[in-house]
C-alpha distance (Angstrom), angle and dihedral (degrees) to the residues before:
residue distance angle dihedral
M1 . . .
A2 3.74 . .
T3 3.82 129.2 .
A4 3.79 114.9 -131.4
Y5 3.76 130.7 179.6
L6 3.79 119.1 -147.0
G7 3.85 132.1 -170.7
L8 3.75 118.7 -141.7
G9 3.77 127.9 -162.7
A10 3.77 141.8 171.1
N11 3.74 135.3 175.6
L12 3.80 105.2 165.4
G13 3.74 128.9 68.6
N14 3.77 122.3 -7.8
R15 3.88 95.4 -10.6
R16 3.83 95.3 -171.7
K17 3.82 92.1 49.1
Q18 3.78 91.2 49.1
L19 3.80 94.0 51.8
I20 3.76 92.5 47.7
A21 3.80 90.6 47.5
A22 3.83 91.2 49.5
A23 3.87 91.7 49.8
A24 3.86 91.8 47.2
L25 3.80 91.6 50.9
L26 3.90 91.3 45.9
A27 3.86 86.9 52.4
E28 3.79 91.2 48.1
R29 3.82 96.5 47.1
A30 3.73 110.7 21.7
G31 3.85 110.2 31.8
D32 3.78 147.0 -83.5
I33 3.80 122.3 -27.1
P34 3.84 108.8 -148.2
A35 3.79 94.2 171.2
L36 3.80 135.4 30.4
S37 3.82 121.8 175.2
G38 3.78 126.8 -136.1
F39 3.78 117.4 -93.9
Y40 3.85 120.4 -92.7
E41 3.68 125.9 -160.5
T42 3.86 113.8 -140.6
A43 3.72 142.0 167.3
P44 3.83 117.3 -104.1
W45 3.78 114.4 -85.9
G46 3.81 121.5 -136.5
Y47 3.82 96.6 9.7
D48 3.80 141.1 42.1
S49 3.81 120.5 -102.2
P50 3.82 135.2 152.0
H51 3.86 88.4 -135.5
P52 3.83 116.0 89.1
F53 3.73 121.7 -147.3
L54 3.73 128.9 -122.0
N55 3.73 108.5 -143.8
A56 3.91 134.7 -169.5
A57 3.83 139.2 161.3
L58 3.74 130.3 -143.2
Q59 3.77 140.5 -169.7
L60 3.74 115.5 -130.0
E61 3.83 126.7 -166.5
T62 3.83 103.6 -154.0
G63 3.76 144.5 173.9
L64 3.77 91.4 -158.4
S65 3.76 123.2 104.3
P66 3.85 117.0 -119.7
A67 3.79 91.1 -99.8
E68 3.82 92.1 48.9
L69 3.76 91.6 48.6
L70 3.76 91.5 49.9
A71 3.79 90.3 51.9
V72 3.89 90.5 50.1
T73 3.87 91.3 50.7
Q74 3.82 91.1 48.5
Q75 3.77 91.6 51.1
I76 3.77 92.0 47.6
E77 3.88 89.5 50.9
R78 3.80 90.0 52.3
E79 3.82 93.0 47.5
L80 3.85 90.4 51.2
G81 3.79 92.0 52.3
R82 3.75 107.9 -87.2
S83 3.86 111.0 143.5
S84 3.84 98.8 -170.2
K85 3.80 143.4 -0.7
T86 3.83 117.1 -109.3
G87 3.73 132.3 -156.8
G88 3.70 133.1 66.6
T89 3.82 103.9 61.0
A90 3.88 93.5 -15.3
A91 3.75 119.4 91.3
Y92 3.81 119.0 -107.5
R93 3.86 115.6 -112.9
D94 3.78 143.8 164.1
R95 3.87 114.9 -65.7
P96 3.76 139.3 -178.6
V97 3.86 90.2 -133.6
D98 3.79 140.6 -0.4
I99 3.81 124.4 -170.3
D100 3.78 118.3 -172.2
L101 3.71 128.2 -171.0
L102 3.80 101.6 -134.8
L103 3.88 104.0 169.9
Y104 3.79 137.2 2.7
D105 3.81 112.6 -168.1
R106 3.69 106.2 -63.5
L107 3.74 93.4 -43.5
V108 3.87 118.9 144.5
L109 3.83 106.8 -165.2
E110 3.76 136.6 164.2
Q111 3.82 119.0 -175.5
P112 3.79 134.1 134.9
G113 3.84 107.5 -67.6
L114 3.78 96.9 5.8
V115 3.79 131.2 67.4
L116 3.78 122.6 170.9
P117 2.88 130.1 -130.7
H118 3.78 92.7 31.5
P119 3.81 102.7 -96.7
L120 3.84 96.9 -134.7
M121 3.83 102.1 34.6
H122 3.76 93.6 101.6
K123 3.81 91.7 58.1
R124 3.81 96.6 49.1
L125 3.80 121.3 85.1
F126 3.86 88.7 -168.7
V127 3.76 88.9 63.2
L128 3.75 99.5 36.9
Q129 3.76 99.4 46.9
P130 3.80 96.3 58.2
L131 3.78 92.3 38.2
A132 3.80 92.4 51.1
E133 3.78 87.3 52.0
I134 3.87 91.3 61.7
A135 3.84 102.7 25.1
P136 3.91 111.5 19.0
S137 3.83 92.9 153.4
L138 3.74 95.6 46.7
Q139 3.83 110.3 118.3
H140 3.81 121.3 -132.4
P141 3.84 101.8 -125.5
A142 3.74 97.3 -140.5
L143 3.85 102.4 35.0
R144 3.86 92.6 37.3
Q145 3.75 93.3 -140.8
T146 3.73 129.5 118.7
I147 3.78 119.9 -107.3
A148 3.83 89.4 -116.4
A149 3.85 90.3 56.0
L150 3.86 91.7 46.6
L151 3.78 89.0 50.6
E152 3.79 92.0 52.6
Q153 3.88 90.0 49.8
A154 3.74 90.8 49.4
K155 3.79 93.0 49.5
K156 3.90 86.6 52.9
R157 3.78 90.8 52.3
R158 3.80 93.8 45.3
H159 3.80 100.3 -159.3
P160 3.83 104.6 -164.6
P161 2.98 132.1 -138.2
G162 3.72 99.7 49.2
D163 3.81 99.7 42.1
A164 3.75 105.3 145.9
L165 3.73 119.8 -115.4
P166 3.82 122.8 -145.8
S167 3.70 116.4 -61.7
I168 3.80 113.1 -94.0
Q169 3.74 96.7 -163.9
């Protein structure tokens, strides 16, 4: 079994319901979820929108490989109304759900379509805040710093938009 950490986000429709549905489907199809953070409302990151995000992080114990887990997350996104993945060369835009694979054990991997750890996670408060809630002492395998330390550094840099607001549980 591997331990993976995933970031969840939604800024269209019933955001809370979408995140809960995504977590439930991950538990059903990918493994056990020993930890799920509270929900954090944040401004969109990388683009302008009047629709704030609701973000969370979860820990997943899984028997799936990273590629298999990625395929499951993308299928869940489609089922919950996501029409296409953004990022990379694609423009960011509003979406009913987003599931990002952040960490998978201590694996450092770079292949087409999958980079682990997530290459931008250490710059995003909306990722680090919920992740630090459930795994503050977890060490980033490439940067060799804890999630709590990365969060403190990101708070000092203050990269708006995307600064997390208080948890709304």
